[in-house]
C-alpha positions in Angstrom: -99.4 83.1 -247.4 -100.1 80.0 -249.6 -97.1 77.8 -250.5 -97.3 75.2 -253.2 -94.9 72.2 -253.5 -94.0 71.4 -256.8 -92.4 67.6 -257.8 -91.1 67.3 -261.2 -90.6 64.0 -262.9 -88.0 63.9 -265.4 -88.9 61.0 -267.3 -92.4 62.1 -268.0 -91.8 65.7 -268.1 -95.0 66.6 -266.3 -95.4 68.5 -263.0 -97.4 67.4 -259.7 -99.0 70.1 -257.7 -99.4 69.2 -254.1 -102.8 70.2 -252.5 -102.5 73.3 -250.9 -103.6 73.3 -246.9 -104.7 76.7 -246.8 -108.0 78.4 -247.4 -109.1 82.0 -247.7 -110.2 83.8 -244.6 -111.2 87.2 -243.3 -112.6 88.9 -240.3 -115.0 91.9 -240.4 -115.5 94.8 -239.5 -111.5 95.5 -239.4 -110.7 97.2 -237.6 -113.1 96.2 -235.0 -114.1 96.9 -231.4 -115.9 94.1 -229.8 -117.8 91.6 -232.0 -116.0 90.4 -235.3 -117.4 88.0 -237.8 -114.9 85.3 -238.9 -115.4 83.9 -242.5 -113.6 80.9 -244.0 -113.8 79.1 -247.1 -114.9 75.9 -245.4 -117.6 74.6 -243.0 -117.7 72.8 -239.8 -116.0 73.1 -236.4 -112.6 75.0 -236.3 -110.1 76.3 -233.7 -109.2 79.9 -233.5 -106.1 81.0 -232.0 -105.5 84.7 -231.8 -101.9 86.0 -231.4 -100.3 89.3 -230.9 -97.4 90.5 -233.2 -94.8 89.0 -230.7 -96.5 85.7 -231.1 -97.9 85.5 -227.8 -101.5 83.9 -227.4 -104.0 86.6 -226.6 -107.2 84.1 -227.3 -108.3 80.8 -228.2 -111.6 79.5 -228.9 -113.6 77.1 -230.9 -115.6 78.3 -234.0 -118.7 76.8 -235.5 -118.4 77.4 -239.1 -121.6 75.8 -240.2 -122.6 78.4 -242.4 -118.7 79.2 -243.2 -118.7 82.0 -240.8 -118.9 82.5 -236.9 -118.9 85.5 -234.5 -116.6 86.3 -231.7 -116.0 88.7 -229.0 -112.5 90.4 -229.1 -113.6 93.2 -226.5 -110.9 91.8 -223.8 -108.2 92.4 -226.2 -105.9 95.4 -226.0 -106.0 97.9 -228.8 -103.5 96.6 -231.4 -102.7 94.2 -234.5 -103.7 90.5 -234.0 -103.0 87.4 -236.1 -106.0 85.0 -236.6 -105.1 81.5 -237.0 -107.8 79.3 -237.9 -107.6 75.5 -238.2 -110.5 73.5 -239.6 -111.4 70.0 -238.4 -109.9 68.7 -242.1 -106.3 70.1 -241.2 -106.9 73.1 -243.6 -105.7 76.4 -242.2 -106.5 80.2 -242.7 -104.5 83.3 -241.3 -105.1 86.8 -241.7 -104.7 90.0 -239.5 -107.4 92.0 -237.3 -107.0 95.4 -235.9 -108.7 95.9 -232.8 -109.5 99.5 -231.8 
């Protein structure tokens, strides 16, 4: 989900687009059993918060995205659908779904 904020100036008839604060992200394999690679369009340190579909936090862990990806172990999660919320140190975010088998 990406949202752009538009601000129109009527005198100059031009449109400014605010910088989007989201980046693309994904996890693979998906569905997964235990190890998942999180891949983000960005580098550096990040925080991953995994929530279930009810919004309850199931896991929180730092990510080292020096190469744009990091691997995490989700073996302790019960089978189901989870929402991965990644926040990079520059404030940009990514959100995507992962199915745990």
